[in-house]
N, C-alpha and C positions, 0 to 999 in steps of 0.2 A: 332816404327813408323817412317819412315823416314821424313825428312823436308819437300818433295814434298807433300806426303799424309797427313801430317799435315795441311798444308797450304789449301790443297783441303777440307779437313773436315770443316775447319774454315769458308772457303768461303761459303760452304753449309748452315753453321748454320747462317751465317750473312743473306744470301740470303732469307733463310726461315723465319727469324724474319722480314725481311723488307716486305716480301709477306704478311705473317700473319696481321701485323701492318696496313698496306696500305689496305688490304682487308676489316678488321674490320673498320678501319676509312670510307671507301667507304660504307658499308653496313649501319653504322650508320648514315652517313650524308646525303646518298642518299634520305632518307625520308623528311629530312628537308627541301630540295628543292622543294617538291611536294607541292602543293597548295590544301590544305586539306578543304579550305572555299569552293572551288567549288564541293566537296562532302556532303555538309551538310545534303541533304535531304536523301542521302544514308546512312549516319552515323545514323540519326534520326530513318529512318526505322528499320536498324538492332539494334539500342539500343532497341527499343520496342519487337523485335522478340526475343531479348536474356534476357531481364531484366523485361518485361511485365510494363514499365513505359514509358509514353510519354514523350520525350525530344524536346525542342524548343531550338535551339541555335542561339543567335546573336552577339556573341562575337568572339573573335579571336580563331582559331583552331590552336594548334602547338603539334609537335612531340617532345617527351622528352625520351631519350634513359635510364634514370636512374632514380630510382633503378632498375626499370624493364620497358620495352618499354611500351609507353602509349601515348594516345592522352590528352592534356589539354584542356578544354575548359573554357574559362575564363568568360562566361556569360551565363548562362544556366537555363532553366525553367523546372520543372518536376512536373509530374501530373499523379495521378492513373487513370484518368478519361479523356476520350478525349474530353468530354464536357467542354469548357471554364468556369471556375467559376469567382467569382468577384477577387479572387485572386488567384496564382499559389501555388501548394502545398510547392514547395521548390524552392527558387532562390539562386543560389551559383554561385560565381566567381572560384570556386575550384573543377570541375569536371574532375575526371581522368577516361578514359577508357582503360584498359589494354587487350593488345592482343599480338600475337605472332611476333615476328621479321619476320618472313616469311610473315604474311598477313599485315604487314606494309610495306615491300618491295614491295609487290604485288599489295598494295592499296586494299585488300580484307577485307571488314569490316563484313563479314556474321557471321563469328564465334568469338565473343568477349570473352576474359576469365573473366573479372569481372568488376567492376566499383568501385569507391571510391569518397566520398564527404567529405569533411574536412573544418575544421574552417568557419561553418556556421550555422546561427540562423533558427530554424525550427518553424514556427508557425501552431499549429494544433487546430483544434475544434473538437468537438465530432462526427461530420459528416466525418470528416479526419480519425478519429480513425476507425470509422466502415468501410470506404473504404479500410483501410489498413488490417484489419481483413478477407475481402474477399479476399484480395492479399494473404495473409497468405495460407488460405484454397483452394483458386481455381487456383491459379496461379504456373506455373513451370518456375522457372527464373535461371539464372546464379547466382554466389555471388554477393551481395551487401554490401559495408562497408562503416561505418561512422567513422570518427575520429575528437575528439576534437570539438565537436558541441553543441549547447544549445538548449534543446526543451522547446517550451513556449507553454501551453495547456491553451486556452481560452475558456470562456462560450459563451453563445450566445449573450451576451452584449459586447463581445470582450474585455473583463476584463481577465487579466492574473491570474488563479487561482493555477496554479503549473508551476515551474521552475525546470528543469532538467539539469545538466551538465553531458555532455556524453562524456566519455573517449574513448569509442569503442562500434560499434555495427556491429555484423556479422551476416548477413541474407543468409543462403545459403542451399543447398540440397547436402549431402553426398549420391551419388549414389551407392556406396558399400553397404551401410546399408539401402538404399532407404527410407532415413529420411530427413526431412526439420527441420531447426534450425534457431532461431531467437535468439541470444544472445546479452545481452546489459550489459556493465560495465558503472556505472557512479554514480550519486549523487543526492539525492532527499532530501529537508528539512535538510540538513546537514548530511544525512547518506549516507555512502558508501554501495552500493549493487553491486548484480550481478544478471540477470535474465535470466532463460534459458527455452525458450519454444521450444516443439518439437513436429513432429508428424511424426508417420511411414506411409508409404504409404501401407503396407502390412496389417494396422489396420485403415483406414481412417477416422474412426469415433471417435477415440479416439485422445485427446492431452493431453500433460503432461506440467506442467509450474511450476518450482522451482525459488524462490526467496531467496537469502540469504542476509541478512544486518549483516554488520560486527562489528560495534560497536553501540550501543549493539547487542549481537548475538541473530539473530532471523531468524529462518528457516522456509519457508513455501512451502508446496508441494501440486500441485494440479493436479487433473485428471479430464477430462471434457469429457463426451460421448455424441455426438450429433447424434440424429435420424433424426431429421427434424425441421424446425422453431417452431413447435408447441410441440415439446417434446425433451427433453434433460435433462442430470442429471451430477452430478459431485461429488467431495469429495475434503475437503480441509483440510490439517493437519498443525498446527502451532506449532513450538517449540521456548519457549521464558525463558531464565532461567530455573527455575524449572517447568514450566508450559507447559503441552502437551494439545493441543487443537484440535478437530477434529469435523468437521461438514458435512453433506451430504445435499445436494440440490435436489430437482426433479421439473423440469417445465413441465407443461402438461396443454395445452388450457388456456393459461393466468393466470394459478396460480402456486405460488411457495410453496412448503414445503419444511422447513429446519427443520433438527434434529440432535441430538448427538449421534451417535452410541455407544460411549464407555463411556456412562452416568458415571459410578461407577470409572471409572479410570480418569476422567477429572474434573477440578473444576469450570469450565464455560460451562455451558451446555444451548443450545437453541432449543426450539421447537415453531415453527412459521409458520403460513399460511399468505400469501401475494396475494393479488388478484391485477391484473395490469389495469384492466378496467372496473371501475375507480380504481385508485391507493389506496389500503387500506391493512393494515397489523395487525395482532393480534398475539401477541408472548409472550413467558413466557422464561425469562433468569434466569436460577439457578446459583448462586454463592454459593460455599462450601469451607469450611476449610480457610478462609481469616479472617484477622484482619479488624475491623469495622473501624478503621483509614485508611487503604488502601484504602476501599471502598469509603469513603467519598472524600479523595483526589483525587483518579485516576478515580472514574466513575461518582459519584453523582455531582461532581463539574463541568463537563461536560454536564451534562444534565439541570443544573439550569442555567449555564453562557454559551450562546450560540448565534451564529450569524444566526440570522433568514433567511438570505439569503441563507444558506444552507439547510434549510428545505425545501424550495418550495413547492411541493404537497405532501410533506412527512406526509400522514394521519394514523393514527391507534391507537391502544392500546399495551403497554408494560406492563408486570408486571415481577418485578425482586423480585426472591425468595432467600431467605438466608438460608442455611442449615449447621449446625454443625459449626458456626462461631467459631474462635479463639478468644473468649470472656468468662471472668469468670462467667457471668450474662446472656447475651443475647446470644443465640445460634440460634434462628430461628426468621424469619420475612418476611414482604414483603413491596414492595412499588408499586403502579400503577400509571401509568403515561397516560396522554392522548395528541396525537399529533395531532394539528388542526389548520389550519390557521397561519401557520409559528411560531406557539407556542406550548410549552411543559408545560403541567401543571399536578401536583401531584394531584392526587383525593383520594389516600388513603396511609397511612403510618402505620403500624402496627408491632410490636416487641413483641417476646414472652420471659418472663423471666422463666425460668427452673421450672415449678411447683410452680411457685408464681402467676403469672398473665400475664397481656398483657398490653403494652403501644401503645397509639394513638399518633401519632405525628404529628407535622406541621413543615416542614423543609424548610429553605432557606438559600441563601448564600448573603453577602455583602460585598462591598469593603470599606475599614474603613483605611485612611491614608497610603494607598499603599499596606496593607495587606488584603488577602480574608479570611472573616471569615464564619464559619459554625455556623447558629445557629438554634435550635429546641425546640419547645413548647411542652411539653409532659404532658400525662395524665395516670399515672399507676394505673390500677384497680386490687387490690390485691384479689385472690381468694382463697388463702392458707395461713394465716397469720403464721400457725406453720412452713411453708419452708420459709417464709419471715424472720422471726425470726432467723431460722439456718444461712441463707445466710449473714445475716447482724450481727449476733452473739448480738441480743438482746433479753431480756426475752419475751417470748411469750405473757403474761399476759399484757405488756405494748402495743403491736401492735394488741390485737384481736378486738378492736373496729374501727382500721385503715382500711377503704375501698378504700380509692383514695388518691394518691399523686400527686400534680401537681408540674412540676419544668421545669425551662428552663437550657438548655446546650449550651455551646457556646466553640468553640475551632478555633485556626488560622490553616489555611491549611498548612500541613507539620509538625505540631506541634502534639504532642501526649497527651499534658495536656488538661483537659477539666476545664472549670468554670461552677459551679452549682449556680442559683439563683431564686428568686422568687419562693420560696419553700411553698407550702400549703398543709395541711393535712386536709382531708375532707373539701376541700374548705377554710378553715380558714387559715388566715396570721399567719406566725410564728413570735410571739410577743418577740424575743429576738435578739441578736447580730448575730445569726447563720441565719439569714435572709439575711444578706449581701453576695455578690458574695464570694464563696468559691473556691479554686484552688484544682482540684483532679488530684493527679499524678499517683495513683495505686488503688487497690481492697481496701487494708487496708486504705488508706486514706478516701475512701469513707464511709467504714463501721464506721470508727471513726466520720464522718461528721454525718451520719445516726443515730448512738447512742446518741450524743449530741443534736440532733434535737427531738428526741422521748422522751429522758430523761428529 
């Protein structure tokens, strides 16, 4: 290539670069010079048309080219309903509305691409959640995103009952698969979770909701089928460690029926009938193949030590049945609770010693010097003294006249050792040293104690 041609090519490259640079700067800078405040009414109208959310802007509106062309509204109020409430659903100083460069250049706000709310606190009440559910099911909207926000859920008294830190929320419709998604990545009660709700417009009566908690690892899969307000049903599956739970529910005319479809394969099963007007429930909760200590520490503790405010009008009866327990002596039993006037009362507690007899118990928890202690007073009625002798390895002739043994059991929550005291045989006090509290660590320890008492 001769020198003249080389200089010509160089000149063309330099000129092209200058044209591209100045054209880009012109395209990017022209929207900045436009007064977007004069188009507030148009922007608010088209915001609703695209996202089905009412926008009220009272602050500065500016154009930002990076990372993607968008409008930044520095003082915005958002509502799902046109009717003005006591308080707006969302107030934010960081609302972004994304649209194409062409639309910005032509000042055409009809077709918005997406919107994003970031670094904002959201105060929600139950009525707001119901409005949002209607938006999920009834509205067709462009993508709505939240980033680095906090959600505060409040009760009717305006008290915060749940705080959730949100890393990201993606709320959009994928047109190719005709499915609406609501995906949340966040944290609640110190647990990191991901929640994914989806609903296909090809099967609009069904929706799917999966929740994954990462530490501890918990998976929840829910299917919801909605016929109408008076008739709907669903299925829930929960995987936690080695546990697999599954429940089906059916709502029909203000009555909910709950059942466990895989009774033989699951260790926690529920059969319940719930009436909503007035609210009342009657249920049987069956626990299988579990250690008594785990039941005491994880289930009974919460039924005896509770906050009355959370019970509200929660009225009804709950029977907890125990089958095939992981215990040398006690395999089956039941507890019956009555829920009434913000109280939970134990009305019956009965356990069965395999082929020996049954134990009637009174159970309660107390707080003692920072420790929570489980205490039970028990009455064992012996129906088969031969089996009792075999179980505790004592001579049958020594126990043939024993019809009843009364005793107390105590243990600290999270401890596996029990203390037995106040032992009476046939309602008679034990007149020796063994009447003092005795620590029981295992079945052999208990057998030794029983032999010494009887001998």
